[in-house]
C-alpha positions in Angstrom: 0.2 0.0 -0.2 1.0 2.8 -0.8 1.5 5.9 1.4 -0.7 9.8 0.0 -2.6 10.8 -1.1 -5.3 9.4 -3.7 -6.0 12.8 -5.6 -1.2 12.5 -5.9 -1.1 9.0 -7.6 0.4 8.8 -11.2 -2.8 7.7 -12.3 -4.7 11.1 -11.0 -2.7 12.8 -12.7 -2.2 11.2 -15.7 -6.7 11.8 -16.1 -7.2 15.2 -14.4 -3.9 16.6 -17.0 -7.2 14.4 -19.2 -9.9 16.2 -18.4 -8.0 20.0 -18.1 -7.2 19.5 -22.1 -11.2 18.9 -22.4 -11.7 21.2 -20.4 -9.0 23.1 -23.1 -10.5 21.8 -26.3 -14.0 23.3 -25.3 -13.3 26.9 -25.2 -11.7 26.4 -28.6 -14.3 25.0 -29.8 -11.9 22.9 -32.3 -12.5 19.0 -33.5 -9.1 18.0 -31.0 -7.1 14.5 -30.4 -6.6 14.1 -27.0 -4.5 10.9 -25.7 -4.9 9.8 -22.0 -2.1 7.4 -21.4 -2.3 5.6 -17.6 1.5 4.1 -16.9 0.1 2.1 -14.7 -0.8 -1.1 -13.6 2.6 -1.6 -14.5 5.3 -2.4 -11.4 5.5 -1.6 -9.0 2.2 -2.4 -7.9 1.4 0.0 -5.1 -2.7 0.7 -4.9 -3.5 3.7 -2.9 -6.2 4.0 -0.2 -9.5 3.8 -0.9 -7.9 1.1 -3.6 -5.6 -0.9 -1.9 -7.2 -3.1 0.3 -10.4 -3.4 -2.1 -9.4 -7.1 -2.5 -9.3 -10.0 -0.7 -5.8 -11.2 -1.4 -7.0 -14.6 0.0 -10.2 -14.6 -2.6 -8.1 -14.1 -5.2 -8.3 -16.7 -8.0 -5.6 -18.5 -9.2 -4.9 -19.5 -12.1 -4.9 -23.2 -13.0 -2.2 -23.2 -15.1 0.8 -20.7 -12.2 2.6 -24.7 -11.8 2.6 -25.8 -15.8 5.8 -27.6 -16.6 5.5 -25.4 -19.7 7.1 -28.7 -21.4 7.5 -28.7 -25.5 6.7 -24.6 -25.3 8.9 -21.9 -26.8 8.7 -19.1 -23.7 9.7 -22.2 -21.5 11.7 -20.1 -19.9 10.5 -16.1 -20.7 10.1 -13.6 -18.1 12.8 -15.0 -16.4 10.0 -17.3 -15.2 12.9 -20.6 -14.3 14.7 -17.8 -12.0 11.8 -16.4 -10.7 9.8 -18.9 -8.2 7.6 -15.4 -6.7 5.4 -16.0 -9.7 4.7 -19.4 -9.4 4.4 -19.5 -5.5 0.1 -19.4 -5.5 0.1 -17.5 -2.3 2.7 -15.0 -3.0 0.8 -14.1 -6.4 -1.9 -13.9 -5.0 -0.9 -10.1 -3.4 0.5 -9.0 -7.4 -3.2 -9.8 -8.0 -5.4 -7.9 -5.9 -3.2 -4.7 -5.9 -3.6 -5.4 -10.2 -6.9 -4.9 -9.5 -6.7 -2.2 -7.9 -4.8 -0.6 -9.6 -7.1 -1.1 -12.8 -10.2 -0.1 -10.7 -8.4 2.6 -10.2 -8.5 3.4 -13.3 -11.6 2.2 -14.1 -12.6 5.1 -11.8 -11.0 7.8 -13.0 -12.4 7.1 -16.8 -15.4 7.3 -15.7 -14.1 10.9 -14.7 -13.4 11.8 -18.1 -16.5 10.8 -19.4 -18.0 12.9 -16.8 -15.5 16.0 -18.5 -16.8 15.5 -21.6 -20.4 14.9 -20.7 -20.2 18.0 -18.3 -18.7 19.7 -21.7 -20.8 18.6 -23.9 -18.9 16.4 -25.8 -19.5 13.6 -24.8 -22.4 12.8 -28.5 -19.9 14.2 -30.8 -16.3 12.2 -29.3 -15.2 9.7 -30.5 -13.6 7.5 -27.2 -11.1 4.7 -27.8 -10.1 2.9 -24.7 -7.9 0.2 -24.8 -4.2 -1.2 -23.8 -0.9 -2.3 -25.3 -0.6 -5.6 -23.1 -2.1 -7.8 -21.2 -0.5 -9.1 -17.5 -0.1 -12.5 -16.9 -0.6 -13.0 -13.5 1.5 -15.5 -12.5 -0.4 -17.5 -15.6 1.9 -20.5 -16.7 4.4 -19.1 -13.8 4.1 -16.0 -15.9 4.8 -12.2 -14.7 4.7 -9.4 -17.2 4.3 -9.2 -20.5 5.6 -10.9 -24.3 4.7 -13.4 -24.6 1.8 -14.0 -27.4 -0.1 -16.4 -24.1 -3.9 -15.3 -24.1 -3.2 -13.4 -20.7 -0.2 -11.3 -22.2 -1.8 -11.5 -25.6 -5.7 -10.6 -25.6 -5.6 -7.1 -24.4 -9.7 -4.8 -23.5 -10.7 -2.6 -26.6 -13.9 -0.5 -26.3 -15.0 3.0 -28.6 -17.2 4.6 -28.0 -19.3 7.2 -30.5 -22.6 7.7 -29.8 -24.0 8.6 -33.6 -22.6 5.8 -34.9 -21.7 3.0 -32.9 -24.9 0.7 -31.2 -24.8 0.8 -27.2 -23.0 -2.4 -26.4 -22.3 -3.5 -30.1 -19.5 -6.6 -30.2 -17.4 -7.6 -33.0 -16.3 -11.3 -32.1 -13.9 -11.5 -34.8 -9.7 -10.9 -33.5 -8.7 -7.5 -34.9 -5.8 -5.5 -34.2 -4.6 -1.8 -32.7 -3.1 -1.5 -36.0 -6.7 -1.3 -37.0 -7.9 1.9 -34.7 -5.8 4.3 -36.8 -7.5 4.4 -39.8 -10.6 3.9 -37.7 -9.4 7.5 -35.8 -9.0 8.2 -40.0 -12.6 8.0 -41.0 
């Protein structure tokens, strides 16, 4: 747990910078593009209150693959897997998971504030909003941490796109997509 007020976290700072940019964009009255690239939930995973402790460590869902020996797998020694046994320790990984989920929840709260700023400025109906990530997190799956492998936990990422006048709420795409498709979508 990080002992600092939540309003001073990196996530709070980055979200507030985006909100300030939205407020400036409204005053200027021209088309705009704003990117808010949250640093967390990267290591070190140090959530603050009220997020720290939000997820009980003993209730974290240990990945079924945590003890996978990965025989005949090209990632058998990926991410320092063989030298970092803490990521295949079901007791220790629960702490990492609880902190990771806390940081994700903090981001979710601030995304809500960013969306509220768009609404407050009357920009919510005609602003394309994209929420995505550059990678997932192994969180003990296959005894690994971080990313850098083409396994489900690392490669599958969220992608949500909102543009109320063009995209029906709740619409889903079942085909795999790539973030490379985003540039064409934004330009369109």
